[in-house]
C-alpha positions, 0 to 999 in steps of 0.5 A: 850125791854129797858134794863133799864126796871125794872123786879121782878125776884124772891121771897123767904119766910121763916117760922122759926118754930124751932131753932130760927134765928136772923132776919138778918139771916132770911132775908139772907135765904129769899134772897137766896131763892129768887135768887133760885126762879129766877133760878139764885142763883148767883143773891144773890151775885150781889145785889147792894142795900139792902132795909129793912123794919123796924123790931120790934124783934131786934134793928139794926143800918143798917141791910142792911149792915149786909145782904149784908156782909152775902150774900157776895154782893157788896152792896153800898146802904142801906135803913131801914124804920120806922114802917108802913105796906105800906113800902114794896110796896113803897120800890119796887116802889122805886127800880123800879124807881131807876132801870129805871133811871139807878141808880142801877141794882139789888135791894133786898127788904126784912124784917123779924120778930122773934117776937115769940122768942123775946116774949118768952125770954122776959117772962123769963127776957132774951135777945137773943144773936143777932148781935149788931152794934156799933155807928161806923156803918153808918146810912142808908137812912131812911123812917119815921114812919107813924103817929099814935098818934093824940091828940084826939085819945090819950085823949080818950085812942084810941092808937092801931089798935085793938082800931081803926079798930073796929070803922071802922067796926061798921061804915061799918055795919051801912052804910050797914044797917046790923044787928050785927049778919048779919054783924058778919057773913058777915065778918066771911065768908070773913075771912073763905075764906081767911083761905082757901087761906092760906091753899093752900099757902105753905108759910102761917104760919097757913094752916088750913081752918076755918069755919065762925062759928069758926071764929065768935064764942068766945071761950077759944082759940078764945077770943073776942078782940074788938067788933066785932073782935075775935082773929081769926078776928085779925092780928097774929103777933106771928110768925117767918117769913121772906120774900125778893124779887129781882128787877133788870133791864132787862139787869141785869136779862139777864146777870145773866141768869134769864130765861124769864119765871121767869120775872114779871114786876112792871107796875106801883106804887102809894102812898097816905095818908089819914089824920093821925087824924082818927077823921078828916076822911070824913067817917070812912068807906071810904078812898079817898087815896085808891080810888085815888091811886088805880085809878091812878096806874091802869090808869098808867098801862093801865089797868082797875080793870076788867082786874086784875087777882090776888089781895092782899089787906092789911088784918090786920082786915076785915074793912081794906079789905072792905074799900079798896075793896069798894074804888077799885071797887072790890066785896069781895065775888067773888069765882073766885078772892079772895082778898088775894093771901097769906091768909092774916095777920091772917092766912098767918101771920102778921109779923108787918111791913113786911106782904106785902113783903110776898104778893109781893113774892106770887104775883110774883108766881101768875102772873107767874101762871095765866098770868094775871096782879095783884094788891098789896095794902099795908097799914100803920097806921090806914088805913092811908098811902097806897102804890099800885103796879101793876104787869104784865107778860109783860111790859108797855111802861115804869114803871110809879109812880104816886103821887095823894096826892094833890087830896087826900088833896083836899077832905073835912075833918070832923071838929075835936072837940079835947076837946069837953064837952057836948052833942053828938050823937054816930056815931061808937063804939067798946067795948074792952074785957079783956083776961078773956072775960069780956067787959072793955072799950067802945070807941066811935066816936061821933058827936057834934051838929055842925057836928064835930067829937070827940072821947071818952071812957067809962068804965061804966057798963051801957054803956058797956051793952048798946053797946055790940051787939047793933043794934040800938045804932047809933045816941044814945044821950050821954054826953061827959065830959072834960076828954074825957069820955062819959055817956048815957043821 
C-alpha cells in the first residue's frame, strides 16, 4: 500500500450535559477520545494540522492554535471555517488530499458548540469566562461563509432556514401529488425512523424514540414552527456537543501503532454548489449539485449506489433528506438502510456547522462494523453547497477528489423577478407560527406570467387561513405588491 494513502483512524464525540466547558476544551476532549478510538492515544500529541469548523458559541481568532497547545501537539498549520454545514466533510476531503500529496501526516478535524450554556448566560446578561485571543494571534487559513442573503429573499423577509426548507417541503409534496395529511404522515414517519437510530446511538443528544403521531402533532412541547414543520421536525441547536476525527497517512498510522482493523479509507470526495439564490433554482424540490457531486464521488470511488452500506444524509429538515435521497437514487423507507447513522440533527443533535463531524465519526464506526462502504452527504445554506465523502474498509487505487461545478453551472436556472409587481400564481408556500401557536406570516414562491419566480410574504388573515393545511393552493392566483407582499385575487 502506498505509504501516502490517507486513512481515517479515529473519531471522538462528546455530550457535555453538566459543568459547562468552553468550546476549544471540548474539541481537545473529543480529539483525545478520537486517539483512544484509534487505539493509539499518543496520536493526539502527533497532530500537525488542526482544522476547526466555525463556531457560534464563542469568538476565537485561531481556535486550532489553542487546541494544538492544549494537546501538546507540534501543530504547524491551522484552518478555521466560516459558517456552513458542508465544511466538516470538505475539511476531511482537504485533509485526505494534503496527506496524499505529502504536505502533512496527521490532521485533526473538529468542532464544538456550547450553545445551550451561551444562551442561558445571555438570558442573564452574562458572558462566560472563556479564552480570549488578542490581535497578536495570527490569522489561520480560512474558508468562507456560504451565501444566504439574496436580495429577493431579503425583500420578502425570507431570512432563515425555517423560512426556506418548508418551501422546499411544500414543493416536494405538490410534485408527489400527496395531500397535506398524507405528506405530513410521510415525513413524520421518516423522522420517527431517524429517532430510532438516535435511540441506538450512544453519542446522540436525545436517545428517545418518537412515534410519527408524536412528531407531527403540535403540542405545548412540540409547537408548530413553520407549516408543516413542528419543533420535532426541525434541527435542534440547543445542545452542548463536540466531535473530532483524525486523518493520517498509512505511514503515520503504522508508525503510531494504530491497529489495521481501526483503519477506514476516505475513498473519494466531491463538492458542488447550487445557486445561492433560491428563486433561481431549477426546481424547489431538486438539487443538480447533489445529483452530480454524488454521482462523481461514487464513480471516483469505483462504486455504485447499490453497493453502499451505511449512509448519512444531512438532515436539518425532512426536505433536505428527501431531495438528497431522490438525487442520489436512494429510497427513504428502506428498513435495512436508514439514511442516517446518527439519528439526524433533531435527535442526535444539531450543533450548528459541526453536525457532519459527528456523522463522519459515527460513519467510521459503522464502516468498521459492517465492512461495507458508506457515504456522507453534508450541506450548507439552503441546500446550497454540498460536500460528499465515500468511506470504505479498503483503499481504492488512490484518493480521488472531484469538482463538478462546471456541470452544475450548465444546468438552466429559473429567471428571477426581484421586484415583481402584479399578478402571479402560487408555486410553494409556508406559514410561520408564533410561540403561542398562532399563524403569523405566510411566505411564498410565486411564478409570473413570463415564467420567472419571485418571493413574497403576507400577514393578511385571509391569506393565512387559505394556506394553512390547504391541499389545492398550488396554482392559486395572487397579486404581488411593490413591497414584496401578496394578497389573494
